[in-house]
C-alpha positions as a printed Julia matrix, in Angstrom:
179×3 Matrix{Float64}:
 126.05  69.19  160.14
 122.6   69.02  158.49
 123.46  65.89  156.46
 124.19  63.92  159.66
 120.82  64.95  161.1
 119.08  63.82  157.89
 120.62  60.36  158.12
 118.75  59.76  161.38
 115.51  61.54  160.44
 112.32  59.48  160.29
 111.27  59.14  156.6
 108.14  60.85  155.23
 107.42  57.71  153.24
 109.12  54.82  151.54
 109.43  54.61  147.78
 110.98  51.54  146.24
 114.05  50.77  148.36
 114.4   54.37  149.45
 113.13  56.4   152.39
 112.03  59.89  151.32
 113.26  62.54  153.78
 112.24  65.82  152.21
 111.63  67.68  148.98
 114.61  69.67  147.71
 113.54  71.06  144.33
 110.63  71.41  141.99
 110.93  71.9   138.25
 108.82  72.0   135.17
 108.68  68.24  134.79
 108.73  66.95  138.33
 110.32  67.11  141.77
 113.57  66.09  143.43
 113.62  64.5   146.86
 116.33  63.89  149.36
 116.33  60.19  150.35
 118.34  57.43  151.91
 118.48  53.81  150.74
 116.69  51.53  153.23
 119.2   50.15  155.74
 122.04  52.35  154.55
 123.75  55.38  156.07
 124.04  57.6   152.95
 121.97  60.17  151.15
 120.77  60.19  147.52
 118.63  62.47  145.42
 115.57  61.09  143.69
 114.17  62.83  140.62
 110.62  61.95  139.82
 108.05  62.47  137.07
 104.44  61.37  136.86
 104.16  58.52  134.3
 100.96  60.17  132.95
 103.04  63.16  131.87
 103.27  64.2   128.21
 105.04  61.58  126.1
 107.89  63.97  125.22
 108.6   64.56  128.93
 108.63  60.77  129.59
 111.04  60.24  126.72
 113.27  63.03  127.99
 113.26  61.58  131.52
 114.12  58.06  130.29
 116.79  59.5   127.97
 118.36  61.36  130.86
 118.81  58.1   132.77
 120.03  56.19  129.71
 122.63  58.86  128.88
 123.85  59.29  132.5
 124.07  55.55  133.11
 126.73  55.35  130.4
 128.96  57.98  131.99
 131.45  57.82  134.88
 133.31  61.06  135.44
 133.98  63.05  138.64
 132.45  66.21  137.1
 129.2   64.53  135.95
 126.33  63.63  138.25
 126.25  59.88  139.01
 123.03  57.86  138.67
 122.39  54.68  140.65
 118.94  53.42  139.81
 115.76  53.87  137.69
 112.39  52.46  138.62
 108.67  53.05  138.45
 106.09  52.84  141.23
 102.53  54.03  141.66
 102.3   55.94  138.36
 105.68  57.7   138.81
 109.12  57.17  137.28
 112.22  57.71  139.44
 115.91  58.38  138.79
 118.11  57.82  141.82
 121.33  59.84  141.72
 124.08  61.06  143.98
 123.08  63.8   146.42
 125.23  66.94  146.07
 125.23  69.51  148.81
 126.14  72.8   147.2
 124.92  75.58  144.98
 124.58  76.18  141.25
 127.39  77.85  139.37
 125.52  81.12  138.81
 124.91  81.58  142.53
 128.4   80.39  143.44
 130.28  82.81  141.2
 128.35  85.78  142.48
 128.79  84.6   146.1
 132.57  84.32  145.46
 132.54  87.92  144.22
 130.65  89.19  147.3
 132.84  87.19  149.66
 135.85  89.24  148.57
 133.85  92.49  148.95
 130.35  92.26  150.38
 129.32  95.58  148.81
 130.39  94.38  145.35
 127.33  93.83  143.17
 129.33  93.95  139.96
 129.49  91.01  137.53
 131.84  88.23  138.74
 135.53  88.62  138.27
 137.12  86.59  135.46
 139.33  84.87  138.05
 136.26  83.5   139.82
 134.74  82.21  136.58
 137.96  80.59  135.34
 138.24  78.53  138.56
 135.3   76.48  137.35
 136.07  76.4   133.61
 138.58  73.52  133.66
 136.34  70.9   135.35
 133.41  71.93  133.12
 135.63  71.58  130.05
 136.82  68.17  131.19
 133.23  66.96  131.71
 132.21  68.24  128.28
 135.27  66.65  126.64
 134.4   63.32  128.3
 130.75  63.33  127.18
 131.68  64.33  123.66
 134.18  61.45  123.52
 131.18  59.2   124.29
 129.28  60.81  121.37
 126.85  62.61  123.73
 125.91  66.3   123.54
 124.46  67.98  126.63
 122.28  70.61  124.78
 121.3   72.54  127.93
 124.56  74.07  129.16
 123.88  76.92  131.57
 125.12  77.92  135.05
 121.99  76.58  136.72
 122.85  73.07  135.41
 126.3   73.09  137.03
 126.67  72.45  140.77
 129.56  73.43  142.97
 129.61  71.25  146.12
 130.66  72.49  149.49
 133.96  70.69  148.91
 134.49  72.6   145.65
 133.65  69.74  143.23
 132.14  71.06  139.99
 129.44  68.78  138.62
 127.45  68.89  135.4
 123.7   68.17  135.94
 120.46  67.75  134.02
 120.96  65.62  130.93
 117.27  65.62  130.02
 118.02  67.27  126.66
 121.17  65.2   126.19
 121.53  63.5   122.85
 123.47  60.46  121.79
 124.98  61.07  118.39
 124.59  58.43  115.72
 127.94  58.39  113.97
 126.77  55.85  111.35
 124.69  58.51  109.55
 126.55  60.48  106.85
 126.99  64.23  107.2
């Protein structure tokens, strides 16, 4: 298994209390690295942004950590740490080995019939609807709105766990303000 090989891999560098093993994604605001806590035998993902980035991106990055640190639900990405080092900000979160919902649903469709390039079957989509709904219900009960719901922000792990990601646009609702 690739994860077991990564646990013994020599790190590219150390960042905070984490050994960076490899880059796993690049986005508009920053990068995500696969890492392992120093002295531990587990993997984490570290999302990073340059602290010299535009102010709105820094606020979004900090808001993502603040929002996620309030949540504890099996269908929402877990965060473990937030720190800054050498002009970068870092969010440490659980590492999920899987694929985004968009890719997963189309893969399910092709698995049944490899020549099938049609849109996914309703049955395939509905399999993932319940855990997504439970995650949304949970965050709404905590007065948080995701504001960036799309299949690429939902991960399906190799074990079938459905996880809501990317809370950078998430908003905490202030219920003290009148409507």
